[in-house]
N, C-alpha and C positions, 0 to 999 in steps of 0.2 A: 282522677281514679281510672276512668275509662281508657285514657291514653296509655297509662302504665300497663293495664291489662292487655290492651291491643298489642303493645310492644312485646310483652311476654309471649302472647299467642303467636305472633309473627316469628319471633326468635325460635320458639319450639318447633314451629312448622318448618322453618328453614333448616334446622338441625336434622329433622326427620327426612326431608327431601334429600338433603345432602348425604345422609347415611344410605339412602336407597340408591343414589346416583353412583356412589363409590363402587357398588357391586355391578353397576351397569344394568341394562335391560335384562329382566329375569327370564323371559320366554325363550326356550330353546325351540328347535324346528317344529316339533309337534307338541310342545308344552304350552298350555294356555294359563296365564297368570291372572287370577281374579283377586280383587281387593275390596275392602270394606272400610267404612268410616268407623268411628270408635264408640258405637252404641248398639244396643240390642237389635233393633229392627234391621239396620244395615248389615249387621253381622249374620243374622239368621237367613236373610234373603240371599246374601252372598254365598253362604253354604249351599243353599238350594241351587243357585246357578252353577256352582262347582259340581254338585252331584249330577245335574243334568248333563254337563259336559263329560263327566267321567262315564256316565251311562252310554254316551255316544262313542266312547272309546278313546277319549283324549286323556293325556297325562295332564294333571292340573296342579298348579302350585297356588296355595291360598295365602294371601297376605292380609291377615285379619287385624282390624283396629289400627289402620295406618294413621288416622288423625281426622281433622276436619275437612271441610269442602276444598279449601285452597290447596291443601297437601295432596289429597287424592286426585284432584283435577290435574295438578302438576305431574303426578305420577303417571297418569294415563297418557297425557300429552307427550311426555318424554319417553314413553314405551316401556316403563318399568312395570306396568300392569297392562293387561289387554281388555279387561272387563270390570265394571263395577256398577252398582245400582245408584241412580241419582233421581232427585225429585224435580219435576218440571218447574215448580216455583223457585227453587234454589238456582237452577240453571238460568232461568229467565232474569232474575234480579241480581244475583250475586256474580255470576260468571259473564252473562251477556250485558248486564247493566241496563236492561230494558225496563220500561215502565210496567206497572202492574197490569196484568190481563186476567180478568176473572173467568172468562170462558175456557174450560179445560181443553177443548179441541184446538182452539186458537193458540193457547199457550204452548201446547205440545208441538204444533206445526212450526211455531217461531223457534223453539229451541232445537228442534230437529234440523231445520234449515241452517240455523246459526252455527251449530256445532259442526255440521258437515263442511260448511264454508270456511270457518275460522280455524278449526282444530283437527280436521280429518277424522271426526268421530261420528259414529252412526247410532242413532237412537232406535231401539227395537220397539216392540209393542208394550204398552203399560201393563203392569202386573194386576191392576184392578182397583186398588184402594187409594183414597185421598187422605194423606196424613199431614194435615196442616199444623203449623205452629199455633199456640194459644197461650194465654195466661190463666192460671188457676189459683184458687185460694181454699183454705180450709172452709168447709161448708158452713160451719157454725159462725165463723167470722163474716163470711159474705152475707149471711142472713141477718146478722146483728147490724151490719152497716148498710144493708139494703143495696148491695152491689151485685148487679146481674150482668152488666156489660162493661166494656172497656171505657165507655164514656162515663159510667157511674164511678169506675175506679179512679178516673182522673181527679175527681173531687176529694179523694182520700189519700192519693198516692204520697203526698208529702209526709204522712205519718206512718208509711209502710216501707218495709225493706223487701227488695226483690232479690231472689236467688235464681241463678240461671247458669247455663254453660258459658264459658268464655266467648265462644263464637256468637252466642245470642247477643252479647253486649255490644258487638261491633258490626254485625251484619246489617245491611240496609233494609232487609226485609224482616228485621227483628227490632231490638230496642231503639236504635236511632230513628227508624221510620215510625215506630209507635209514639215516640216522644213528639215528633213533628205533627203527626196526624191527630193524635188524641190530647196532646198537651200534657202527657205524663211526666211527672217530675218526682221520682221516688226519694224518700229520705236517704236511702243508700241502695246500691246495686252491687251484689257480690257474685263474682264469677267463680265457678267450681267445676270439678269433674262431673260428667253426666250422672254417674252413679251416686253422687252425694246430694243431688238436688232434692230428692224426695225425703232423704234423711233430715235435711235442713228444715223443711217445712213441718215434718212430723215432730221434730224436737222444739219447734218454736223459734228457731234461730232466724228464720225469714218468714214473711207474711204472704208473699206472692211468689209463684215460680213459673218459669217457662216450661211448657209441656208440648209433647206431640200428641195429637188427639187419638192415636191408636195405642197409646200406652196403657196397659192394664193396671198400672199402679195408681192411676187417677181414681178409679173406683175403689181400689183396695185401701187408699188413704182417705176416702170420703172427702174428695175435693170437688169444688164447683168450677167448671170451665166457664170463663166469662165470654159473653157474646161479642163477636167482632162486628158491632153495629154499623161501622163505617166501611165494611168490606175491605179492610186494609190488606189482609193476607190473600195471596193468589192461591190457585189450586196447586197441590203438591202430590202429583201422581208418580209413584216410584216406578222407574223404568230401567231396564238394562242398557248401559251405554258401552259400545264396543269400538275399538280402534278399527277404522275402515280398512286399513292395511291388513289387519288380522283376518277380517271377513273375506278379503280378496284371496287370501291363501286358503281359507277354510270356510267355504260358503255355507256348509251345513251347521255351523255354529248358530246362525240366526234361527234356523228351525228348531234346534235343540233348546235354545233359551226362550223362544216365543211359545213353547209348550206351556209356559207358566202364565202367559198373557190372559188377563181376566179371571184368573183362578182364585184370587184372594180379595175378598171385600173387607170393609172396615171391621166388621164384627169378628171375622176370622183372624185378622191381623192382631186385634186386641187379645184374642185367646192365645195366639202363638206367642206374643210378647209376654203375656202373663205366665205362661208355662215356664218361661226362662227367668223372668224377674221375680215372680212370686213363688213359684214352685221349685226354683233353683235347678231346673233341668238343663243339661248342656245344650247349647244352641245347635250344634251339629246333629245331635240326636233328634231334636225337635224338627229340624229341617228334613231329615231323612224320613221321619214318621209321616210328615205331611205329604211328601212326594209319593211315598208308597201308597198311602190312603187314596190319593188321586190317580193312582195307576201310572205315574209319570216315570218311575224307576222301578226296577225289579225288587 
């Protein structure tokens, strides 16, 4: 089952990258192209980055919801976008294929150096919050079964169905790594669109889901986040990544985007995500509201 899902994900990613490549690199002389992955947090932060660039006087093209990690990484390496936000843990394990590093500063330094050397990409300053992967269950089910940690979950996984994004099923820092680290062996594992994961657990179609810890829907759906008692997940600090070639042409881009550095902690990011996912407010509107409140744009 996982092999078939992986092929579909790779095929879909190839089509999307191909469609981007047909049009060629999007950035004109003074146009900066920003891109996002295909879920709320990446989208709203990308709008913030775009707004900061526009306030600096740049023409900005927004490519929102391009796809998963491999798709958007390929896009920036190929010059189809100039900027996007990435997580240190994702870069460390998925792109650089490095071993898990639990110290946030060490992980950041490794990915910063690796991206510069291998891809000609520059990591700016982290935005502030750590949004790690986790597994979550309905609170009532977790209490009934006495499951508080991923080690506890391993004893019951054979009777439970996992629901997650397609990417989570194949990433080394996700299900494959959890299976080897904790011995997890679910009754079934179902890949789905990120927007459907919470619907699936609310309707009882799955028993466990993959989550990002800054997602406001965790609390809204009365879910219990299971403890990573073996420290499997690395730190995931979201950080703007920029083509070094673009920075060499427009050095003030770094100052514009670094204005967001350290401005958003975990609680603030949960609130921002909740405004979009629960209150159904447009991500672009929420992004502008936050930046204006912080005095970062007019």
